[in-house]
TIMI-272227 format. One record per residue (C-alpha): residue number from 0; x, y, z. Coordinates in steps of 0.1 Angstrom, whole numbers. Example, Ala and Ser with C-alpha at 12.3 -4.5 7.8 and 13.67 -1.06 7.14 Angstrom:
TIMI-272227
<0 <123 -45 78>>
<1 <137 -11 71>>
//
This chain:
TIMI-272227
<0 <487 330 274>>
<1 <509 300 275>>
<2 <545 307 262>>
<3 <559 281 238>>
<4 <594 272 242>>
<5 <617 275 212>>
<6 <646 251 218>>
<7 <667 255 187>>
<8 <671 220 165>>
<9 <638 208 181>>
<10 <607 225 165>>
<11 <580 201 160>>
<12 <550 201 135>>
<13 <527 208 161>>
<14 <541 244 171>>
<15 <548 249 133>>
<16 <512 245 128>>
<17 <501 266 155>>
<18 <526 294 148>>
<19 <513 292 110>>
<20 <477 293 120>>
<21 <471 318 147>>
<22 <510 329 160>>
<23 <513 314 193>>
<24 <535 333 218>>
<25 <571 319 222>>
<26 <600 323 239>>
<27 <636 313 233>>
<28 <651 285 257>>
<29 <674 301 282>>
<30 <701 275 276>>
<31 <704 286 239>>
<32 <720 321 248>>
<33 <754 304 259>>
<34 <761 292 222>>
<35 <748 325 208>>
<36 <774 345 227>>
<37 <801 322 219>>
<38 <796 324 183>>
<39 <790 360 182>>
<40 <825 365 201>>
<41 <841 347 171>>
<42 <826 371 145>>
<43 <835 400 168>>
<44 <871 388 169>>
<45 <873 383 131>>
<46 <857 420 125>>
<47 <887 432 148>>
<48 <914 413 128>>
<49 <932 420 96>>
<50 <925 386 76>>
<51 <898 386 52>>
<52 <866 369 63>>
<53 <837 364 39>>
<54 <806 381 50>>
<55 <825 399 79>>
<56 <851 424 60>>
<57 <844 415 26>>
<58 <818 421 -2>>
<59 <793 394 -12>>
<60 <789 371 -39>>
<61 <809 381 -69>>
<62 <823 408 -48>>
<63 <837 386 -21>>
<64 <874 397 -33>>
<65 <866 434 -22>>
<66 <880 443 14>>
<67 <859 464 35>>
<68 <874 488 61>>
<69 <864 482 98>>
<70 <847 518 98>>
<71 <823 505 73>>
<72 <814 468 85>>
<73 <779 481 101>>
<74 <772 502 66>>
<75 <782 470 46>>
<76 <756 451 64>>
<77 <729 477 60>>
<78 <737 483 24>>
<79 <734 446 18>>
<80 <697 446 31>>
<81 <686 476 14>>
<82 <701 465 -21>>
<83 <686 429 -17>>
<84 <653 443 -9>>
<85 <639 440 -45>>
<86 <610 415 -44>>
<87 <578 421 -65>>
<88 <546 408 -63>>
<89 <519 402 -36>>
<90 <527 399 1>>
<91 <532 365 16>>
<92 <505 349 35>>
<93 <507 362 72>>
<94 <514 324 82>>
<95 <539 323 59>>
<96 <557 353 78>>
<97 <550 339 109>>
<98 <569 309 100>>
<99 <598 329 85>>
<100 <603 349 117>>
<101 <604 322 141>>
<102 <625 296 118>>
<103 <649 324 112>>
<104 <653 329 150>>
<105 <655 290 159>>
<106 <682 286 131>>
<107 <701 317 145>>
<108 <699 305 181>>
<109 <716 275 174>>
<110 <748 294 179>>
<111 <764 286 144>>
<112 <756 322 127>>
<113 <775 345 147>>
<114 <748 371 156>>
<115 <743 388 189>>
<116 <714 378 210>>
<117 <695 411 203>>
<118 <690 399 168>>
<119 <672 370 178>>
<120 <653 388 204>>
<121 <641 414 179>>
<122 <626 387 154>>
<123 <608 371 185>>
<124 <595 404 196>>
<125 <582 415 162>>
<126 <565 378 159>>
<127 <550 379 193>>
<128 <536 415 190>>
<129 <519 399 160>>
<130 <532 420 135>>
<131 <538 409 98>>
<132 <567 422 76>>
<133 <557 433 42>>
<134 <573 406 21>>
<135 <568 402 -17>>
<136 <564 366 -26>>
<137 <585 370 -58>>
<138 <622 374 -65>>
<139 <640 344 -49>>
<140 <657 315 -69>>
<141 <662 295 -36>>
<142 <701 295 -35>>
<143 <724 320 -18>>
<144 <694 319 4>>
<145 <659 333 -2>>
<146 <677 367 -2>>
<147 <650 390 -15>>
<148 <621 380 10>>
<149 <644 376 37>>
<150 <657 411 30>>
<151 <624 426 31>>
<152 <616 409 64>>
<153 <648 422 80>>
<154 <643 457 64>>
<155 <611 458 85>>
<156 <631 448 115>>
<157 <654 477 108>>
<158 <627 502 109>>
<159 <633 510 69>>
<160 <608 484 52>>
<161 <570 480 58>>
<162 <546 460 79>>
<163 <512 447 70>>
<164 <487 461 94>>
<165 <451 451 90>>
<166 <457 445 54>>
<167 <475 477 47>>
<168 <510 484 42>>
<169 <525 507 70>>
<170 <561 522 74>>
<171 <581 501 96>>
<172 <595 528 118>>
<173 <560 540 129>>
<174 <547 503 137>>
<175 <577 495 156>>
<176 <576 527 176>>
<177 <540 519 183>>
<178 <547 485 196>>
<179 <577 498 216>>
<180 <601 477 195>>
<181 <636 492 190>>
<182 <646 493 155>>
<183 <676 465 150>>
<184 <710 479 142>>
<185 <733 453 126>>
<186 <767 446 132>>
<187 <793 424 113>>
<188 <778 395 94>>
<189 <743 399 109>>
<190 <727 411 76>>
<191 <740 382 57>>
<192 <731 357 85>>
<193 <697 371 83>>
<194 <692 368 45>>
<195 <712 337 39>>
<196 <690 308 45>>
<197 <660 288 31>>
<198 <634 300 54>>
<199 <611 317 30>>
<200 <610 286 8>>
<201 <605 262 36>>
<202 <577 284 51>>
<203 <560 284 16>>
<204 <563 247 14>>
<205 <550 241 49>>
<206 <521 266 43>>
<207 <513 244 15>>
<208 <516 213 34>>
<209 <494 223 62>>
<210 <467 238 37>>
<211 <464 205 19>>
<212 <459 184 49>>
<213 <421 190 53>>
<214 <418 189 14>>
<215 <435 153 12>>
<216 <411 142 40>>
<217 <383 155 23>>
<218 <393 136 -9>>
<219 <393 104 12>>
<220 <358 110 22>>
<221 <344 122 -11>>
<222 <362 94 -28>>
<223 <345 69 -5>>
<224 <312 85 -11>>
<225 <317 82 -49>>
<226 <322 44 -45>>
<227 <291 41 -28>>
<228 <272 64 -53>>
<229 <287 43 -82>>
<230 <277 12 -62>>
<231 <314 0 -64>>
<232 <327 -31 -46>>
<233 <344 -27 -14>>
<234 <368 -59 -24>>
<235 <396 -38 -37>>
<236 <401 -23 -3>>
<237 <406 -57 13>>
<238 <438 -55 38>>
<239 <453 -87 22>>
<240 <457 -70 -11>>
<241 <477 -42 2>>
<242 <497 -62 26>>
<243 <512 -81 -4>>
<244 <524 -51 -19>>
<245 <537 -35 14>>
<246 <536 3 4>>
<247 <527 19 35>>
<248 <504 49 22>>
<249 <486 24 2>>
<250 <479 1 32>>
<251 <467 31 54>>
<252 <446 45 27>>
<253 <429 11 20>>
<254 <421 13 58>>
<255 <407 46 57>>
<256 <382 34 29>>
<257 <371 5 48>>
<258 <363 24 79>>
<259 <345 52 56>>
<260 <323 27 39>>
<261 <318 4 69>>
<262 <280 -4 74>>
<263 <268 11 39>>
<264 <232 -3 31>>
<265 <239 6 -5>>
<266 <270 -18 -6>>
<267 <249 -45 10>>
<268 <223 -42 -15>>
<269 <242 -54 -45>>
<270 <266 -80 -29>>
<271 <246 -105 -50>>
<272 <232 -101 -84>>
<273 <255 -75 -97>>
<274 <268 -86 -132>>
<275 <300 -62 -130>>
<276 <331 -80 -123>>
<277 <357 -51 -116>>
<278 <352 -14 -111>>
<279 <368 13 -131>>
<280 <405 24 -119>>
<281 <393 56 -103>>
<282 <373 37 -78>>
<283 <394 3 -72>>
<284 <428 17 -74>>
<285 <424 46 -51>>
<286 <445 31 -24>>
<287 <474 25 -49>>
<288 <471 63 -62>>
<289 <461 82 -31>>
<290 <485 60 -11>>
<291 <516 66 -34>>
<292 <506 104 -29>>
<293 <504 101 9>>
<294 <538 85 8>>
<295 <552 113 -9>>
<296 <536 139 13>>
<297 <551 120 41>>
<298 <584 121 29>>
<299 <582 157 23>>
<300 <570 164 58>>
<301 <604 149 71>>
<302 <624 171 48>>
<303 <607 202 57>>
<304 <607 196 94>>
<305 <646 191 91>>
<306 <647 222 72>>
<307 <629 241 96>>
<308 <653 231 123>>
<309 <685 235 101>>
<310 <713 261 100>>
<311 <713 274 65>>
<312 <732 307 64>>
<313 <771 311 52>>
<314 <797 314 63>>
<315 <791 292 94>>
<316 <809 299 130>>
<317 <822 270 149>>
<318 <827 286 181>>
<319 <841 252 195>>
<320 <875 259 178>>
<321 <867 295 164>>
<322 <866 283 127>>
<323 <845 302 101>>
<324 <838 280 72>>
<325 <820 289 38>>
<326 <798 264 24>>
<327 <764 260 7>>
<328 <737 253 32>>
<329 <718 283 19>>
<330 <711 259 -12>>
<331 <674 250 -8>>
<332 <675 219 -32>>
<333 <657 196 -7>>
<334 <631 220 -4>>
<335 <627 225 -42>>
<336 <627 185 -47>>
<337 <603 181 -16>>
<338 <579 207 -33>>
<339 <581 191 -67>>
<340 <571 159 -50>>
<341 <540 175 -31>>
<342 <531 191 -67>>
<343 <530 156 -82>>
<344 <510 141 -53>>
<345 <485 172 -53>>
<346 <480 170 -90>>
<347 <473 133 -89>>
<348 <447 136 -60>>
<349 <428 160 -83>>
<350 <434 138 -113>>
<351 <418 108 -99>>
<352 <389 128 -85>>
<353 <382 143 -118>>
<354 <382 108 -133>>
<355 <354 97 -107>>
<356 <335 127 -117>>
<357 <336 115 -154>>
<358 <326 80 -144>>
<359 <296 92 -125>>
<360 <279 113 -152>>
<361 <286 85 -177>>
<362 <256 63 -175>>
<363 <272 35 -194>>
<364 <296 31 -164>>
<365 <278 44 -136>>
<366 <244 29 -143>>
<367 <230 62 -128>>
<368 <211 87 -150>>
<369 <231 106 -178>>
<370 <248 135 -163>>
<371 <230 128 -130>>
<372 <199 146 -141>>
<373 <163 130 -145>>
<374 <153 144 -176>>
<375 <186 145 -195>>
<376 <183 167 -228>>
<377 <160 192 -212>>
<378 <187 193 -183>>
<379 <222 191 -186>>
<380 <229 181 -151>>
<381 <266 179 -142>>
<382 <278 180 -178>>
<383 <295 213 -176>>
<384 <306 212 -140>>
<385 <327 180 -151>>
<386 <343 204 -180>>
<387 <353 229 -150>>
<388 <367 199 -132>>
<389 <388 188 -160>>
<390 <399 223 -169>>
<391 <414 226 -134>>
<392 <430 190 -137>>
<393 <446 200 -168>>
<394 <460 231 -152>>
<395 <476 215 -124>>
<396 <492 191 -148>>
<397 <513 222 -160>>
<398 <518 235 -127>>
<399 <531 203 -117>>
<400 <562 206 -139>>
<401 <591 204 -118>>
<402 <607 237 -108>>
<403 <639 222 -94>>
<404 <650 211 -129>>
<405 <649 249 -140>>
<406 <682 262 -129>>
<407 <693 297 -141>>
<408 <728 313 -133>>
<409 <726 347 -113>>
<410 <753 367 -97>>
<411 <776 370 -126>>
<412 <777 331 -128>>
<413 <792 328 -92>>
<414 <758 313 -81>>
<415 <757 291 -112>>
<416 <732 265 -99>>
<417 <701 274 -81>>
<418 <670 255 -68>>
<419 <640 276 -77>>
<420 <626 263 -44>>
<421 <607 294 -35>>
<422 <586 291 -67>>
<423 <585 254 -63>>
<424 <568 257 -30>>
<425 <548 291 -39>>
<426 <529 274 -71>>
<427 <515 248 -47>>
<428 <486 271 -35>>
<429 <469 275 -69>>
<430 <471 238 -70>>
<431 <455 232 -37>>
<432 <428 257 -49>>
<433 <420 238 -80>>
<434 <417 204 -63>>
<435 <397 218 -35>>
<436 <373 229 -65>>
<437 <375 195 -85>>
<438 <366 177 -52>>
<439 <338 204 -45>>
<440 <324 191 -78>>
<441 <328 157 -71>>
<442 <312 160 -37>>
<443 <279 176 -56>>
<444 <278 148 -80>>
<445 <285 120 -57>>
<446 <256 134 -32>>
<447 <234 139 -63>>
<448 <239 101 -73>>
<449 <231 91 -38>>
<450 <197 107 -40>>
<451 <190 84 -70>>
<452 <198 53 -47>>
<453 <173 63 -18>>
<454 <158 49 3>>
<455 <192 31 7>>
<456 <216 48 29>>
<457 <252 49 26>>
<458 <276 43 60>>
<459 <270 62 90>>
<460 <302 83 82>>
<461 <293 91 46>>
<462 <257 99 54>>
<463 <271 127 79>>
<464 <291 139 49>>
<465 <259 140 26>>
<466 <240 157 53>>
<467 <270 184 57>>
<468 <266 193 20>>
<469 <227 193 22>>
<470 <229 218 51>>
<471 <241 242 22>>
<472 <233 228 -11>>
<473 <199 213 -20>>
<474 <199 184 -46>>
<475 <196 195 -82>>
<476 <168 177 -95>>
<477 <164 201 -126>>
<478 <190 226 -139>>
<479 <199 257 -117>>
<480 <227 282 -113>>
<481 <254 257 -99>>
<482 <283 280 -96>>
<483 <274 290 -61>>
<484 <270 256 -50>>
<485 <303 246 -64>>
<486 <321 274 -44>>
<487 <301 263 -11>>
<488 <313 228 -16>>
<489 <350 238 -24>>
<490 <350 258 10>>
<491 <336 228 27>>
<492 <367 209 14>>
<493 <392 237 23>>
<494 <378 246 58>>
<495 <383 212 75>>
<496 <344 205 80>>
<497 <348 172 61>>
<498 <381 165 80>>
<499 <364 164 113>>
<500 <343 137 98>>
<501 <373 118 88>>
<502 <393 125 122>>
<503 <363 111 143>>
<504 <368 77 128>>
<505 <382 55 154>>
<506 <415 35 152>>
<507 <428 47 122>>
<508 <463 51 115>>
<509 <475 88 116>>
<510 <477 107 82>>
<511 <509 122 88>>
<512 <536 97 107>>
<513 <546 114 140>>
<514 <579 131 138>>
//
């Protein structure tokens, strides 16, 4: 299998996505080892000296004024990992842990952390063996590093923690032995370097970003299908409108909708004789709303890629002149703000989808049968499916509250402002699940509405989407147990099945701006 080269400071989204998805094998660029050795030599010299150096021969946080004897330096690092492994909750997703392992290795390998090569080699050996340290997802406030989750990751490397093996928690020493990996023995500063940093919050945010990509692409397809189902106008997608505003995401989303609706016989059937002057905002303002969300997500991708390549531990070791300088790169505020922006964008994609469902079932607006059922009254149709979508959209409003504004001092007020980035990123997963279910309801509703417009066809692209749904879910001409179909439709949204239709359209600008 091809080994992917890790050049510190040059991770790209393509590699991060592959690591997240299935753990492609990686190897460290040989040229990185020169800086690693030089940086480690600075720490080793400090450990042998008499001057107090934070994280090398002192305590941590509020205990930084406590000197540690040379004989206890290794114990200091081991105690740090043991005492900081205090996370709770369910284990992190394996894709998140894979990202943590590789990003931590890449960060340390830039040569500004003072660790030995064996530390980085062990991280990559564990990753390449397909091992997933057991890392509880709760317990970090996203400042002074993601201390608890990174400690659990490190504890597994030491042979004292646990790994997830086939979904089961197994003792680390046994798992390492089975894979021929020697447990890591820490030296001066190495424990601190491993747990200082933003790799958990960044990995969680990347997990959300990558998880939302097929959902957003599905939202574009389903939103376009609803335009046709409601016999909406394609005038609001005219490129001249969006060029005058100049917002890049808006311009691109309008182009996506033009491509998705191209060739629709439904649209052609009512270009004349339709007395409606303007469509509801949920139809005609999709480029403005979803485009603004796309711009926020694109910005978040830039922040997260920078953070994936960053050196975020403390103190930093500048081997060029032997300086060791304490700073605050472990503070995850950039990740927290990016995750909060993502939360708002995710919530809005769901919110406008819920409004489109509400429009479809309201016969006074959609001019379709009430609640999309032939015999309304005897049948309730999509009445309560919409209520579910409304409940999920409302839940996302609460979840979208910015986590970054909720700092809570820790460590006896030494760490008096924290980012809450880890929760900011972690809370995105239930939001994405909610949006996928909202879009699943909309897909069922818009496909049902298309049935009432037959024999007219939608565009070739949207007919493919309609046919894809119909492979799994029949039209609902009378009431039936709808929850299984809603689950099936949500799975189509999250699985990438609709994304494939979107990506097959020729000549479209990329969803994410290449970085």
